[in-house]
N, C-alpha and C positions, 0 to 999 in steps of 0.2 A: 504493500499499500504506500511506504513512504517514497519507495522511487518514481511510482508513477504520482504521485503528488505532488514530487519537487521536479520529475521532470517533463509529466505530460502521459499521454497514450502513446501517442507518434513516434515522440524523442526516445520512448521506453523500450529495446530492442530486444529481442527474446535472448539474448545474450548476456545483457545487462541482467535480466530478468532469473535465469538460469546461477549468474556470479552470485546476484542479490538472498537468492533464495536455497545459494549452494546444493543445487539438486540437478542431475540432469535431465535431456531432453525429454527421455522417455519416460520419467517420475513425474515430470512436467505435462505431460500430451493426458497421461494415464490422471491425475489425478486433478486438473484444469481446464482440459480439450484445448483451450486455444486463450491465444492473451487476451481474447476480445472477452471473453467471459470471465476471465481472473480479475478484469478491467472493472468487468459489474460486480464483482463480488466485494472489490476492495470498494469500490463507489458504496454501496449498500452499508459495508461494513462503515464505512466512514460517518453516513449519514446517522448510523443507528449509536455510534458514540456517540458524536456530535450530541444527540434526541438525547441521549443519557445524561451529558452534560447541561443542556436547557432543564430536563424534567428535575435532576439535583437542584441546581440555581433555583429553580422557581419553588423547590420545597425549604429551601433555605434563607431566600429574602424575598420582601415584599416585592408585588409586580414589576414596578419599575429600577426598583434598586437590581431586583434578577433582570430584566434588559439593560441594564449597564453594565452589570458585571458580567455578562455573558460577550457583550460586545467589547469589550475592554481585555477581558481574560483570555477572548480567543486569537487572537490576533498573531500569535507565533512571533513576537519579534525575538532579540536577543538573540541570548549564547546559544538554546534550545536546540532538540536535533530538530526540529521542525520550522524554526524560524527562517524569516523571508517564503514561509512557501504558501502563504494565501490560505483561502480556501478551496479542496479537491473537486466540491462540487460545482463554484463558481468560476475555478478554471476549468473543468470539463466542457461547460456552457461554450464558454470564451474560446475555447481550442477547437471543440466538433462541430460546434453549430453551421450547421451546413453542409457537413463533412460526414461526420457520423447521427444522425439525428435521432435515433435511438437511447445511444448512449446520452447525447446533450437533454435528449426528454428524460431520460431517469434522474439525469443531477436537477431540473427544474421543477420534478417535481416534488424532491426533497428540499428545493429552496423555497417551494411553493407551502410545504408542508410546518417549516420554519417560518414562516410569515403567517401559518396560522396560527403559529404559539406565541410569536409576538402581538397577533390580535388578541388572543385569550388572554396574557398577561395585560394589556391596554383594558379590557372589559374588565377585570379583577379590580384594575385600580381605577374605574368608576366613567369611563368614556363609553358614547353611546354605543352600540353596534357598528354606527355607521362611520361615526370618527375612529372607533378601534381598526374598522377596516383601512381606511383612508390613511391612518397613521401607520398601521404594519406596512402600508407598502411602501411609505414613506422610509421607514428604518431598514426596510431590505435596502432599497439603495443605498444608504448609509451604508449599511452589512456590507452590500457586493463594496460598494467602494471602497470602504477601507483592506477589504481584502485584497482587490486590485493593488493599492498601495502599498500593503505591506509585501507583496511579492515584485513590488516593484522599488523596494527598498526604500520607501518614504520612511522620516524619522521619526520614529515609535509617538513622541510629542505629539507629532502633528496630525496623527489619525485616533491619538485620544482626545486633541481639542476636536475637532471634526463631531467625537460622539456625546462629547461633548453640550456642543453648541446645539445638536439634535435634540437631545434630550432637554434641554432647557426649552426651547423653542417649543417641544411637546408638553411639559410643564407647565409652560403659558397658553396652549392654546386652546380653544372650546372642546368642553368635554362633551 
């Protein structure tokens, strides 16, 4: 998953995958079928792990704080093993829209689920359903923008400032 996340689908060769997983070609095909199927499994794993983070955050914090925490703490800046990777789902849509519409659609479906989670948080925070839907769509644009910025090595501070600004605007917006 980390190789695909870091390099993308098309730039990750079968040789790269075999080296990363430390398995032979026959084992790869027996276990995964092909590169595309493995990529889809990795994308689903990424989505499941991210959904678990969102849920854990929602259980721990009030709704608006949960959104802030998720946006800020999933940027993957710094020295960690995923620094500068961005979001695998956003990366997939950018890389594969118009190239492999099925994989791009799978990534878009996950992003739609994340938007629905934001919408639920906003409803819990007292926003009307119509406003929550509108603002969740806005938060997704912010989310996707800071993920791309992370991948482009924009300074972490600038992403945090964008998140803070977006949440300040929402706090002042009609409910």
